[in-house]
C-alpha positions as CSV (number, residue, x, y, z in Angstrom):
1,M,21.0,11.8,11.1
2,I,19.0,10.4,8.2
3,R,21.1,9.7,5.1
4,A,19.1,10.2,1.9
5,I,19.2,10.5,-1.9
6,A,16.6,11.8,-4.3
7,L,15.6,10.6,-7.8
8,D,13.5,12.8,-10.0
9,D,13.7,13.4,-13.8
10,E,13.0,17.2,-13.2
11,P,16.0,19.1,-11.8
12,P,13.8,21.9,-10.3
13,A,12.1,19.4,-8.1
14,L,15.5,18.1,-6.9
15,N,16.5,21.7,-6.1
16,V,13.4,22.1,-3.9
17,L,14.3,18.9,-2.0
18,Q,17.9,20.0,-1.6
19,S,16.8,23.4,-0.3
20,F,14.4,21.9,2.2
21,C,16.9,19.3,3.5
22,E,19.5,22.1,4.1
23,K,17.0,23.8,6.4
24,M,16.9,20.7,8.7
25,G,19.4,19.3,11.1
26,T,18.1,15.7,11.0
27,I,18.7,14.8,7.4
28,V,21.5,15.0,4.8
29,L,20.7,14.7,1.1
30,E,23.9,13.0,-0.1
31,K,23.1,12.9,-3.8
32,T,20.4,13.8,-6.3
33,F,19.8,12.0,-9.5
34,T,17.8,12.5,-12.7
35,G,18.7,9.1,-14.1
36,V,17.5,5.7,-12.8
37,A,20.8,3.8,-13.6
38,D,23.0,6.3,-11.8
39,A,20.7,6.2,-8.7
40,L,20.7,2.4,-8.6
41,K,24.5,2.3,-9.0
42,Y,24.9,4.6,-6.1
43,L,22.6,2.6,-3.9
44,E,24.6,-0.6,-4.6
45,Q,27.8,1.1,-3.3
46,F,26.4,3.5,-0.6
47,P,23.2,2.2,1.1
48,V,21.2,5.0,2.6
49,D,18.2,5.3,5.0
50,L,15.8,7.2,2.8
51,L,14.9,7.7,-0.8
52,F,12.9,10.6,-2.1
53,L,11.4,9.2,-5.3
54,D,9.4,10.7,-8.1
55,I,6.7,8.4,-9.5
56,N,6.1,9.7,-13.0
57,M,9.5,9.3,-14.8
58,P,10.0,8.5,-18.5
59,A,12.1,5.4,-18.2
60,I,10.4,3.6,-15.4
61,S,7.8,4.5,-12.8
62,G,9.1,5.3,-9.3
63,I,6.9,2.5,-7.9
64,D,8.5,-0.1,-10.2
65,F,12.0,1.3,-9.5
66,Y,11.4,1.0,-5.7
67,K,10.2,-2.6,-6.2
68,S,13.5,-3.4,-8.0
69,I,15.7,-2.2,-5.2
70,P,17.1,-5.3,-3.4
71,Q,17.9,-3.8,0.0
72,K,15.4,-2.4,2.6
73,I,15.2,1.3,2.4
74,M,12.5,3.9,3.5
75,V,10.8,5.8,0.7
76,I,8.9,9.1,0.4
77,F,7.2,9.3,-3.0
78,T,7.0,12.7,-4.6
79,T,4.6,13.3,-7.5
80,A,2.3,15.9,-9.2
81,Y,-0.4,13.2,-9.5
82,S,-2.6,11.7,-6.7
83,E,-3.8,8.5,-8.3
84,H,-0.8,6.4,-7.1
85,A,-1.3,7.2,-3.4
86,V,-3.0,3.9,-2.5
87,E,-0.3,1.8,-4.3
88,S,2.5,3.7,-2.6
89,Y,1.1,3.0,0.9
90,N,0.7,-0.7,-0.1
91,L,4.5,-0.6,-0.4
92,N,4.8,0.8,3.1
93,A,6.0,4.2,2.0
94,V,6.8,6.6,4.8
95,D,4.8,9.3,3.1
96,Y,3.4,10.6,-0.2
97,L,4.2,14.2,-1.1
98,L,1.9,15.8,-3.7
99,K,3.8,18.5,-5.7
100,P,4.0,21.4,-5.1
101,F,4.4,20.7,-1.4
102,T,5.3,23.2,1.3
103,F,8.3,23.1,3.6
104,Q,5.9,22.3,6.5
105,R,4.5,19.3,4.7
106,F,8.0,18.2,3.8
107,L,9.0,18.5,7.5
108,Q,6.1,16.3,8.5
109,A,7.2,13.6,6.1
110,V,10.9,13.7,7.3
111,E,9.7,13.6,11.0
112,K,7.8,10.4,10.1
113,A,11.0,8.9,8.6
114,D,13.0,9.9,11.6
115,K,10.6,8.3,14.0
116,Y,10.4,5.1,11.9
117,L,14.2,4.9,11.8
118,R,14.5,5.2,15.5
119,L,11.9,2.5,16.1
120,E,13.4,0.1,13.6
121,Q,17.1,0.6,14.5
122,P,18.4,-2.8,15.5
123,K,20.8,-3.2,18.4
124,D,22.1,-6.6,17.5
125,L,23.0,-8.5,14.3
126,V,22.0,-12.2,14.2
127,L,24.0,-14.3,11.7
128,R,24.1,-18.0,10.8
129,V,27.5,-19.4,11.6
130,D,28.2,-23.1,10.7
131,Y,25.0,-24.8,12.0
132,G,23.9,-22.3,14.6
133,L,23.2,-18.6,15.1
134,V,25.5,-16.0,16.6
135,K,24.3,-12.6,18.0
136,I,26.7,-9.7,17.6
137,V,26.2,-6.4,19.3
138,L,26.3,-3.8,16.6
139,A,28.1,-1.2,18.7
140,D,30.9,-3.8,19.2
141,I,31.7,-4.3,15.5
142,L,34.9,-2.6,14.5
143,F,35.1,-3.4,10.8
144,I,34.3,-6.1,8.3
145,E,36.5,-7.5,5.6
146,A,35.5,-9.7,2.6
147,Y,37.2,-12.9,1.4
148,D,35.4,-14.2,-1.7
149,N,32.0,-15.3,-0.4
150,Y,33.0,-15.0,3.2
151,L,33.1,-12.1,5.6
152,K,35.3,-11.7,8.6
153,I,33.6,-9.5,11.3
154,H,36.1,-8.0,13.7
155,V,34.5,-7.4,17.2
156,V,35.7,-5.6,20.3
157,N,37.5,-8.1,22.7
158,L,36.4,-11.2,20.8
159,K,37.7,-13.4,18.1
160,P,36.6,-12.4,14.6
161,V,33.4,-14.0,13.4
162,I,33.5,-15.6,10.0
163,V,30.3,-16.0,8.0
164,R,29.3,-17.1,4.5
165,M,27.7,-13.9,3.2
166,T,28.2,-11.2,0.6
167,M,29.1,-7.5,1.4
168,K,25.9,-6.4,-0.3
169,A,23.7,-8.7,1.9
170,L,25.4,-7.6,5.1
171,L,25.0,-3.9,4.2
172,S,21.3,-4.3,3.8
173,S,21.2,-5.7,7.4
174,I,23.1,-3.0,9.3
175,P,22.2,0.6,9.9
176,A,23.5,3.0,7.2
177,D,24.2,5.7,9.7
178,L,26.6,3.5,11.8
179,F,28.5,1.6,9.1
180,I,29.9,2.5,5.7
181,R,31.7,0.7,2.9
182,V,35.1,2.3,2.3
183,H,36.6,-0.3,-0.1
184,R,35.3,-3.2,-2.1
185,S,36.6,-5.4,0.6
186,Y,36.0,-3.4,3.8
187,I,33.1,-1.9,5.8
188,V,33.9,0.1,8.9
189,S,32.1,1.3,12.0
190,L,32.0,5.1,11.9
191,S,32.1,5.3,15.7
192,H,35.3,3.2,16.0
193,I,37.4,5.2,13.5
194,E,40.5,6.6,15.2
195,Q,42.2,8.4,12.4
196,V,42.0,9.0,8.6
197,R,45.3,9.9,6.9
198,N,46.5,9.6,3.3
199,K,43.5,7.4,2.3
200,V,44.2,5.0,5.2
201,I,41.6,4.6,8.0
202,S,42.7,3.5,11.4
203,V,40.3,1.3,13.4
204,A,41.5,-0.4,16.6
205,G,45.1,-0.2,15.5
206,Q,44.3,-1.8,12.1
207,K,45.0,0.1,8.8
208,I,42.2,0.0,6.3
209,P,42.5,1.4,2.7
210,L,40.0,4.0,1.5
211,G,39.0,3.2,-2.1
212,S,38.8,6.1,-4.5
213,S,35.2,5.3,-5.6
214,Y,34.1,5.3,-1.9
215,E,36.0,8.4,-0.8
216,E,33.3,11.1,-1.4
217,G,30.6,9.2,0.4
218,F,32.8,8.3,3.2
219,F,33.9,11.8,4.0
220,Q,30.3,13.1,3.8
221,S,29.4,10.5,6.5
222,F,32.5,10.9,8.6
223,R,32.1,14.7,8.8
224,G,28.3,14.4,9.4
225,E,27.5,16.5,6.3
């Protein structure tokens, strides 16, 4: 499932994207935004796989906004003008949708993103620990907890791995459809969640708090919405 958000200063354009996404079973449009600041704030807390991004916006161009995003994320540009097509592809955009686009054309773009995501999906996480490198199988990661500038990565049947790294940097290195931040100090593996009750997540017998600001995004992912 591709997790996506959309940024466009025109609400009718966002309504079209929402309607098209609802017709598909491979993508969930988690949020739509008309403002740049709100979209950036959301991305900082909830990294996603794909961004639908209008180019011609009043505050900043979509291309400049995309360049400002620190984490790696796929982008499909949407615009009523064709003159930015070359520059968008120089940024390795998945596709460029010229408004008004049909559902069939939208479907083609999303299929490209899905194929790209499957090809690029990493199986392992390689981290620098002390003076060497450690490879961790992504499927074995239970949860991650933060201690100042260090992270403690809890792994199946192994001692926790401690690395000097920020939560933001780690989130940009792991698949957004497998892991989600649930608290300012915790990231959990969606596949290892045993129970959620009273804002407490159980993973491998450990109790992890669900922060209020992360609650909506977590339940969307947990339910596969």
